[in-house]
C-alpha positions in Angstrom: 20.7 -0.7 4.5 19.5 0.2 8.0 21.9 1.0 10.8 21.1 -2.4 12.5 21.9 -4.2 9.2 25.1 -2.2 8.7 26.4 -3.3 12.1 25.1 -6.8 11.9 27.4 -9.9 11.9 24.5 -12.3 11.9 25.3 -15.6 10.2 29.0 -14.8 10.1 31.7 -17.0 11.6 34.1 -15.2 13.9 37.4 -16.7 15.2 38.8 -15.1 18.3 42.2 -15.8 19.8 42.9 -15.0 23.4 39.2 -15.5 24.0 39.6 -17.0 27.5 39.7 -13.6 29.2 40.0 -9.8 28.9 39.5 -8.1 25.5 39.3 -11.4 23.7 36.3 -12.6 25.8 34.6 -9.3 25.1 35.2 -9.5 21.4 33.7 -13.0 21.4 30.7 -11.8 23.3 30.2 -8.8 21.0 30.2 -11.1 18.0 27.7 -13.5 19.6 25.4 -10.7 20.8 25.2 -9.6 17.2 24.4 -13.0 15.7 27.8 -14.5 14.7 28.9 -18.0 15.4 32.1 -17.9 17.4 35.2 -20.1 17.6 37.3 -19.3 20.7 41.0 -20.2 21.0 43.1 -19.9 24.1 45.6 -21.8 26.2 43.4 -21.4 29.3 40.7 -24.1 29.2 38.9 -22.8 32.3 38.8 -19.3 30.8 37.4 -20.7 27.6 34.7 -22.5 29.5 33.7 -19.3 31.2 33.6 -17.4 27.9 31.4 -20.2 26.4 28.7 -19.6 29.1 28.4 -16.0 27.9 27.8 -16.8 24.2 24.2 -17.3 23.1 25.0 -18.4 19.6 26.6 -21.5 18.2 30.2 -21.7 19.4 33.2 -23.9 19.9 36.2 -23.7 22.3 39.6 -24.8 21.2 42.6 -25.1 23.6 45.6 -24.1 21.6 48.7 -21.9 21.3 48.8 -19.2 18.6 52.6 -19.6 18.4 52.2 -23.2 17.3 51.7 -23.2 13.5 50.3 -26.7 13.3 47.9 -26.2 16.2 46.6 -23.0 14.6 46.1 -24.7 11.2 44.3 -27.6 13.0 42.1 -25.1 14.9 41.0 -23.3 11.7 40.2 -26.6 10.1 38.1 -27.6 13.1 36.3 -24.2 12.8 35.6 -24.7 9.1 34.2 -28.2 9.7 32.0 -27.3 12.7 30.9 -23.7 12.1 32.0 -22.9 8.5 34.8 -21.0 7.0 36.1 -17.9 8.9 34.5 -14.6 8.0 36.0 -12.6 10.8 39.3 -13.0 12.6 40.2 -11.3 15.9 44.0 -12.0 16.2 44.0 -10.9 19.8 46.1 -13.3 21.9 49.1 -11.5 23.4 51.4 -11.3 26.4 53.4 -8.6 28.1 57.1 -8.6 28.9 57.6 -11.4 31.5 60.2 -9.1 33.2 59.9 -5.5 32.1 63.3 -3.8 32.1 66.0 -2.1 30.1 67.2 -3.8 27.0 70.8 -4.4 28.1 69.5 -6.5 31.0 66.8 -8.3 28.9 66.9 -12.1 28.5 66.8 -13.7 25.1 64.3 -16.3 26.3 61.8 -13.6 27.4 62.3 -11.7 24.1 61.5 -14.8 22.1 58.4 -15.6 24.2 56.9 -12.3 23.4 57.8 -12.4 19.8 56.4 -15.9 19.4 53.0 -15.0 20.8 52.5 -11.3 19.8 54.0 -11.4 16.3 54.3 -15.0 15.2 50.9 -15.7 16.6 49.4 -12.9 14.4 51.3 -14.4 11.4 50.0 -17.9 12.0 46.4 -16.9 12.6 46.2 -14.4 9.8 47.7 -16.8 7.3 45.2 -19.5 8.3 42.3 -17.2 8.1 43.3 -15.6 4.8 43.5 -19.1 3.2 39.8 -19.5 3.9 38.9 -15.9 3.1 40.5 -16.1 -0.3 38.3 -19.1 -1.1 35.1 -17.4 0.0 36.0 -14.0 -1.5 35.5 -11.8 1.6 36.7 -11.3 5.2 37.6 -9.1 8.1 40.9 -9.4 10.1 41.2 -7.3 13.2 44.6 -7.4 14.9 45.0 -6.3 18.5 48.1 -4.1 18.6 48.5 -1.4 21.3 49.0 2.3 21.7 52.6 1.2 22.5 52.8 0.0 18.9 52.7 3.8 18.0 54.9 5.2 20.8 57.4 4.1 23.4 56.2 3.1 26.8 59.2 3.9 28.9 57.7 7.2 30.1 55.6 4.9 32.2 57.4 1.5 32.3 60.0 -0.2 30.0 58.5 -2.9 27.7 61.0 -3.4 24.9 59.6 -6.7 23.5 56.0 -5.7 23.8 56.6 -2.4 22.1 58.6 -4.0 19.3 56.0 -6.6 18.6 53.0 -4.3 18.7 54.8 -1.9 16.4 55.3 -4.8 14.0 51.7 -5.7 14.2 50.7 -2.1 13.3 52.9 -2.2 10.2 51.9 -5.8 9.2 48.3 -4.5 9.4 49.1 -1.8 6.9 50.9 -4.3 4.6 48.1 -6.8 4.7 45.5 -4.1 4.2 47.3 -3.2 0.9 47.8 -6.8 -0.2 44.2 -7.8 0.1 42.5 -4.5 -0.7 41.3 -5.8 -4.1 40.1 -9.1 -2.6 37.3 -7.8 -0.5 39.2 -8.5 2.7 39.7 -5.7 5.1 42.6 -5.8 7.6 42.7 -3.4 10.5 44.2 -3.1 14.0 42.9 -1.9 17.3 45.4 -0.1 19.5 44.1 -0.2 23.0 45.3 1.9 25.9 44.9 0.8 29.5 42.1 -1.7 29.9 41.2 -3.7 33.0 42.5 -7.1 31.8 45.0 -9.7 33.1 47.7 -8.2 31.0 48.7 -5.7 33.7 48.8 -5.8 37.5 45.8 -3.6 37.9 45.3 -4.8 41.5 48.5 -3.0 42.4 47.8 0.6 43.6 51.0 2.0 42.2 50.4 0.5 38.8 46.8 1.7 38.7 47.9 5.2 39.8 50.5 5.3 37.0 48.1 4.2 34.3 45.4 6.5 35.4 47.8 9.4 35.7 49.1 8.9 32.2 45.6 8.7 30.7 44.0 12.1 30.0 40.5 10.7 30.9 42.1 9.8 34.3 40.7 6.3 34.3 41.3 2.8 33.0 38.8 1.4 30.6 36.6 -1.6 31.4 37.3 -4.6 29.1 33.7 -4.4 27.7 34.4 -0.9 26.3 36.2 -2.6 23.4 33.0 -4.2 22.1 31.8 -1.2 20.0 35.1 -0.9 18.2 35.2 -4.6 17.6 31.8 -4.7 16.1 32.5 -1.7 13.8 35.6 -3.3 12.4 34.0 -6.8 12.0 30.8 -5.5 10.3 30.0 -3.9 7.0 30.2 -0.5 8.7 34.0 -0.7 8.0 33.9 -2.0 4.4 35.8 1.0 3.1 38.4 0.9 6.0 41.6 -1.1 5.6 45.2 -1.0 6.7 44.4 1.4 9.5 44.9 1.3 13.3 42.1 2.6 15.5 43.4 4.0 18.8 41.2 3.4 21.8 43.2 4.9 24.7 41.4 7.7 26.6 43.5 10.3 24.9 47.0 9.1 25.6 48.3 9.3 22.0 46.8 12.8 21.6 49.5 14.2 24.0 
């Protein structure tokens, strides 16, 4: 196959959570630009509408919460009905700690909020996608973890729930990679560093200075810089890659 064929997702159905902004929007755009039909899920209806304007291929927008099991199952059923069964899942929706701080001062409610979205959301969406992929005999699952799933963040700021959930996503990715290795389903994770998204207060000079200072490349990445990694893991280029976590962090984890 040619390089263009190896990296093509033409005719595939991609399902992207957290597609209303940030990395999820760029993942959806990357899929559409390379020929996939795209189902976009997010709680933010306005954000979904904006994403839809950027997609040149057939697409649907679904307002829903990844932490809601029934809503997720309904969304995947809608995708299968309107676009076809899911070939590619970007389990990307996530939140940061509502109130970053030390664990002894951390509220149970905030802990549960982060776990529900960042970990239970990956469980709900992965399970729904795998049910369809096992029927079709192939698939790609790409989980958005974080560099903070591989190391603690408190040298910059304390994020106990975010760190815990992203670490769990990294190891769930390994486990699913093994479980489905013989089923032609590859499961991998992206571990981003600092990207210009709504997940962090990048409009605050102190936050920007801290993130740039921690990053060896001395800059924060544009959200669109995730597109190449997303396409690689969604396409046949990664057919012999599973259970791994690809770090995209400007050199942070090399330190």
